N, C-alpha and C positions, 0 to 999 in steps of 0.2 A: 740412773743417780740412786744413791744409796737414802735408808731414811729409819736410820737406827733411832730407836726412842729413847729418852733420856729420863733419868728419877731422879726424886729425891731435890729437887730445887721449891724456893720459895718466893712470893715475890715480897720485894721491900719497896718502902719509899725513900725517894733519893734526897740525898742531904750534902752537907760539905765539910771540908776542914782544909786545914795548910796544907799544900802542896809543901812533900817531904820525899826525899830520895833515900833509895836504899835498896839491897840486893837481896832483901829476905824471902821467904814465899807471899802468895795472897793472903792479908791478912795479918803478917805479922808486923809488931809494933815496929814504929819507925823513930829515928832518933836524929835524922838528917834535916836542912831546912833547905835543900839543895831541889833545882826543878827535874824534870823525869826525865830521863835518858833513853837518846834512840840514835841509834847510828845506822851502818846500810840494813840494807832489804833483809839480807840473809843475818843479821847479828841479833842476840838477844839484848833485850828491853827492859826496863823497870820503869816505874811511873808510881809515885804515890798516889794513895787513894782514901776513898772513903768507902768502906761496904757496910752497908745496912740491912740488918736481918728482918723477918718477916714480922718478929713481936715489936721492930722499931729500934731496936740495939744497932748503934753506929759504932764501927771498930775503923781507927785507921792503921793504917799500915802499907805495904808496898806490892802494887800489883806487878805480877811476873807471868808473863803468857806462856801458852804451853810450849814445853821444848818443841823443836821441830821434828827431832826424833818417835815422838809421843803421836806423829799425825800420820795415821794409815792409811788413809784413803786422798784420794784428790776431788776433796768433796765439790759441790757445786753450790755457791752462795749467791741468791737473788739479792740486790740493794735497791733498795727503792728510796729515791730523794724528791723533795716536792717541787726541785727545781735545779739548776744547774747556771744562774745567769749572776750571781754573785760570788766575790771571794770564798765566803764563810763556807758555801756548799762545794767549792773547788779543793779547802783544806781538808773536808769529810771525805772527798772522791780521793785525794791524796792520801789521809790515813788509811782508810779502808781497803785502797789499791797495795798499798805500802805492806799493810798485814797478810792481804791474801798472799802475794808474792812470796813473802815468807814461809808462810805455810804449804807451798804449792798448789793452793787449789784453785777452782774454777770461779771467776767474777764477773760477774754479769750487771752492769747498772741502768735503772731506766729512770728516767726522771720526767716531771709532768709537766713542766714548761711554768707553772706559778701555783699561789696558794689558791686561786680561784678554779683550778679543773681538777677535782676533786672526782667525778664521775671520771676520770684517765686514770688518775692513780688507783682506784678500784678494780679497774678493769685490768690495769698492769700487775696487782698483786692476786688478782683471779687467775692471769696467765702463768704466773710463777706457780702457783699452785698446782693447775691443772698440767704445765710441763714437769712438773715434780721435782723441782729446785730441791736440794737436800735441807737450806734454812735460808731464812729472809730475813734480812736487816732493814726495817721500816722507817725510814725518817718523815714520819705522818701528816699530809697535809693539815688533817683532824685530828681532833682528840676522839670522837665517836664515829667519825664518818665512815671506817674500817673497820668498828669490831666485829662485823658478821664477818668478815674476810681474814681476822685476827681467829675468831673460833674454827674457820674451814680448815685453815693451815693446821693449826694445833689439832685437830679432830684426822689431820690426816698424817699425824705425824712429824709433821716441820717444824721445826723450831723458830721462833720468831722472835727478834729482838729491837726491843722498842728503842729507837736510836735517836739522840739528839730532840725532837720535838716532844715526845712525850703524850701518851692516851688515856683516856677515859672509858676501860672498859671491863668492869668489876666483874663481869663472869667469864674474863679469862687469868683473874688475879692469881688464884690456886690451880692453875694449870703447870706444872714442872717443866714445859716445855717453853713457858713465857718468859721474857728475862729484858734486862733495861742495861741501857749505857746511855748515861747521859750527865750532864750537870741542869741543875734546876733552873731553869729562866729566874722562878722567883728567888732564886738564893744570888742571881748575877745581878738585878735589877735592886735587889736589896745592899748587895756591895755598893752599886751606883750611888743609891741613896744618902747612905750612910756616908761616904766621900764628900758628896755636896753637900751634905749637912754643915760637916768639920769645915768644906772648905771657904763656903760664906761666912762662916765665923759671927753669927747674930745677924748679918745684915738681911734684910727683906730681900726674897727671893720668887718672883715668880716665873714659874718653868710652862713652856710649851711641851708637853708630852706624846710622842713620837712612838708608840709599841707595836706597831705592825698590825696584822689583819687579826681581826676580831674573829673570835670562834676555834684560831689555834691555838693550841694547849698552851703552848711556849708564850704566847703572847696574851694570853689572858693571865697566866702566872706571873707575868712580870710586872702586868696592870696592877694585881694584888702585892706582892713584893715590894714596889715601889711606894705605890699607893700608903701600905701600911707603915713604910719605915718614914717617909716626911710627913706623916700626919700630926698634929699638934708642935709644928715647927717652925721656924723662921720662913721655910718654904713650904710655898703655896703653888697649886696646880690651876694655872690660868686657864688652861686649855689642852685636851687630849684630843688627836684624832687619829681614827684607824685607817688603816687601807692596805693593798697589798707591799710588800718589800722591792718591788721594782723603784729606782731609783726617781726615775721621772714623776711616778706618783707619790712619792715622800714628798720631793723637791715642790712639785705645786701645794700638798699639805701645808708643808713649811712655809713655804711663800704668802700663802691668803693667811696663814695664822699671825704672821708678823705683822702683816696690817692691820688684821681684825683686833689684835691685842698688844697695841704700842708699850706696854707697861713689861712685857717677855723680856726679861735680862739672864733667862738662861735655855737651852734647848737640850732635851734629854729622848732617847728614842734607840731603837734597834740600831746595830751597825750600821746599814745602809739609809738608813734616816739619820744619823749623826755626820755622815758624807755627804749627803745632802745638804744638811744645816749649815756646814761647811760653806758651798756653794752660795746659800740662801742667803747668810750672815753677811757674807762679803761683796754681793752683789747688794744689797740695802743698805752697805757702807757702815753696820752696827758692828764691826769687831769690836771695838771697846766700850760696847755696852754687854754684847750678848756674847757669854760662855757656852760652850759647845762638847755636853758628854754622852755616851755610849753604856748602853747594857751589855752589849758585846763586842767582840773587836775583829775589824776585818783590816789588811795591808791599808788601805787609804787611811782607815781613820789612824792606824799606828802611824803613818808622815805625819799626819795634822796633829799628833800629838807633838810628836820630834819639833815640827814647824811653828808651834805656838799656835795653831789655829783652831784644838780643841785642848779640853783640859784632861779629862780620864778616861779609862773604860777599862773592867775586869775584861781578862783573856779568862776563856773557858779551855784552855789548852784543846783546841778543835781537832788538829792532827791526833792526837794521845785519844781522843774518843775515839775518833774512827778507829785505832788499831784494837782499844780494848771492845768495840760492838765486833767484829772480825773473831776477835779470840774466844769472846763469848762464844760465839755461832759452832767454832769450830769445838771447843771444849765438850758441848753439850752432845755435837755429832760423836765424840769418841766416848763417849757415855761417862764423862767427867762430872762430878758431884761439883757446881758451882759454891764455892764459900758462902758468899751469897750474889742475887743475880743482879742484884742494883749497885753500879759501880760509878763512880767520874769523879775526877780531881775538882780541885775546889778554886773557885774562882779568885784571881790574885789581878790587885788593882794596878793597872797602866798608867804613870803618868809621866812628865819629862824626868823625873828623878830617878826612875829604875829603867826604862822604856829599853835602854841600849842593853842592862845586863839580862835579862829575857831569850833565851833561845829563840830566836823567828822561826825556827823549822818545826817548834812544836806549836808553835801556833796557827803558820801560815804553809801552803804548798809554796814551791820553790816558784819563783816568778816565773821561769820560762815551763811550767808544769802546763800541760796540755788537757783539756778532759780525757778521762780516758773510761771508757763503757764497757769493753771487755778484754780478759785476758784470760788465757788457760798457761800452764807448765807446757814447758818442753816434752814430748813422749819419752 
């Protein structure tokens, strides 16, 4: 396996912009308001994105991946996910796999089985370092729990792409091998909070909030974003319940909260929580009283929006993020300087008014997609 070292990268904070489509280079100005484009595996694709420099300067532009003709090696990438038990992470599997296939590189995915399994993910990452994978794409279970392993990978010359969930490892931020492909869950939750405030039009609203597991960087960021957004408004948070993103866990939390807090008239949560909330609200006969919102989207939430069982959720274009993560890894392995090391599409609120106009394939894996853990190009 190859171990090319990279130069001239900087670490940047994540930010968000309105999605714009086009065909320019990374960082080029965008003028269109279309969604990203993504065709066949072998085709080129583009995605509007925000690139944020180390000094905090954000540039709106069109993200264009590395030309396949510039991929000089059959690089090997280790992809680490918290789990694959919901459609959100299936979409990331699909997006990362598609880009690996486009670039003709080896793809190996390991999933830890849930957010309670930090020690398993630590072991998986250590194995990827020991086995000398060329790059690692890390969907971290914990913001701080893998900092030592990130440092070990970087010290070994292995680029690490911090993917989706985010990490909090200050000692790695200045390392030129460390980059980020993610949409801030803070921004996703802000998008939902702003929409909720407008939706209720001044009516007193009591929210049951179900943002996922405490200690996960993405979940903690969503809590901060949503709480700050609805502060001093007509929206009050009656109760916040934290827990693993398994549907049974979230369903139990929501059912208990609806009983304990009968004044709840809106449920807001991570995708699986919103999915469970549709069931809990229906079972309790509260469809006419309790509205359901999510701060990220999966197919069941999308269908609930179309059916009128949920009001709305932002999309973070999960499939596109997966493509970006692999592209960043390959660019670094090819010795290219990333214009900025942090990229990600902006959340777009999905409601009954626009749901059918947003391409399904940019948000979700195909309905017949099966989890794929390993892929290698034909020799």
